[in-house]
N, C-alpha and C positions, 0 to 999 in steps of 0.2 A: 871634426866638429861641424855642426850644421852651418850653412852659410846664411848671411843676411839677405841674399838674393833668392827670391822664390819665383816659381813659374806663375804665370798670370791666372790660370784657371783653377788649379787645385792646390797650389802652394807647395809643390815639390822643391827640393833643394836645387838651386841653379848655381853651382859652384863656379868660382873664378879661379884663375891659376894659382893664386896665393892661399886658397882654402885648403884645409887638411881634413878631408872627410874620414869618418869612422864607420865601422860596421853598423852601429846604432842608427846612424843617419840613413843608411840604406834600408834598414828594417822599418824605420818610421815612414820613409817614402813608400815602401811596399804596402804598409798598412793603410796609408792614405789612398793609394791606387785601389787596393782591394775593397775598401769601404765605398769609394765612389762607383766602382764598377758593379759591385753587388747591388747597390741602390738602383743603379741604372737598369741592370738586367731584370730586377724584380719589379720594376715599375709597370704595372698592368695597363696604365694609360698610354705608355709609350710603345710597348711590345705586345704582339698578338699571342694569345694562348694557342695551343695545338688545335683546340676546337674552333677558334676563330679563323685560323689559317685554313682549316678544312672547309669551312663555310665559303671562304673566298675562292679556293682552288676548285671546289666541287659544290657549288651552291644548291644543287638540286639532284634528285635521282628520278629516273623514269622506270616504269615497269608495267607488267601486266597482272591482271587479277581475273580469276574465273569464279563466277558466282556459284553458290551451292543451293540457292532457293530458300534459305532460312530467313526468318523475319529480320534478322540483323546479321550482316556479314562483318567480319573484322579483317582489316588489312593491317598487318603488323610490320612496323618499320624499325630500323636500327637507331632511330633518333626521334625526338619529338618535333614534328614539322611545324613550321610557322604558317604554311599555306599548302593546301592540297587541291589540285585540279583533277577531277575524276570523270570519266565518260565511257559509255558503252560504245564499242566499235560498231561502225556501220549504222548507228541509230542517231537521230537528232537528240540533242540534250533535252529539249522540250517539244512535245507534240500533242496535238488534240486527237483523241480517239474515242468514239462513242460517247461524247459529252464529258470526257475526262481529260485532264491534263496529265500526260505520262511524262515523268521526269526520269531521264536515263543518264543524267550527268549533273555535275555541279562543282561547287568549291566549298572549302571550309578553312577557317582560321581557328585558333584555339578557343575563341569565345563566341563564334558565330559561324553561320554557313548559309548556303542557298536553300537548304531544306533537304532532309533525308540523309545528310552526311554531316558528321561531327568528328572532332578530334579530341582525344583524351590521352594525354601523354604521348607515347609512341604508337598509339592505335588510332586507326581511322574506322569509324563505325558507319556502316552502309545499310540503309533501310530498304527492305523489299516488302511492299504492301501485300498483306495476306487477306484474301477476301475482297470485300467491296472497298472502293476508293473512299478516302476520308476527305470531306469538304471538296469533292471533285478532283482530288489529286491522287495519283497512283505513283508511288515511288518504285522505280525499276532499277535499283542500284546493286542488287544481289541476285539477279535472276539465275535460276539453275541453268548451268552450261553457258551462261552469258559471258562473253569475253569483253573485258574492260581494260582501259589503260589509265595510267595516272602519272602525274608529275608532282613530286613532293619537295617543297623547298625547306631547307634547313634553317 
């Protein structure tokens, strides 16, 4: 039979020497333990999901990209980034040339960027100006045979 003495935290039976426990008492205690543990393990505020653990253990990826000269290049990632830093190797991110500002790097977050680079889901869109510069700016983010590097944060 269940005891009048219960554990402090979840109320399990805390028998004394004179108590006579029955199988039903153990089953009731197991159900209590199961209920408390499943609630605890399923608490998303207390435990990290696999995706959250991955963000902590590997918060970013780095890589290289080769431009193809198209007006818009696409860098495809395995995840939807929260921040991407992108730049042409051996070139300044911004430079003046022939009265134009040449942009060879920048950053983007899902709803904004430094210009010429945007994020849409797991894709990073990179602009390569075709023809004359627009408003004095030439985007050089997908130059044919251009070598670029990136850091993409999860």
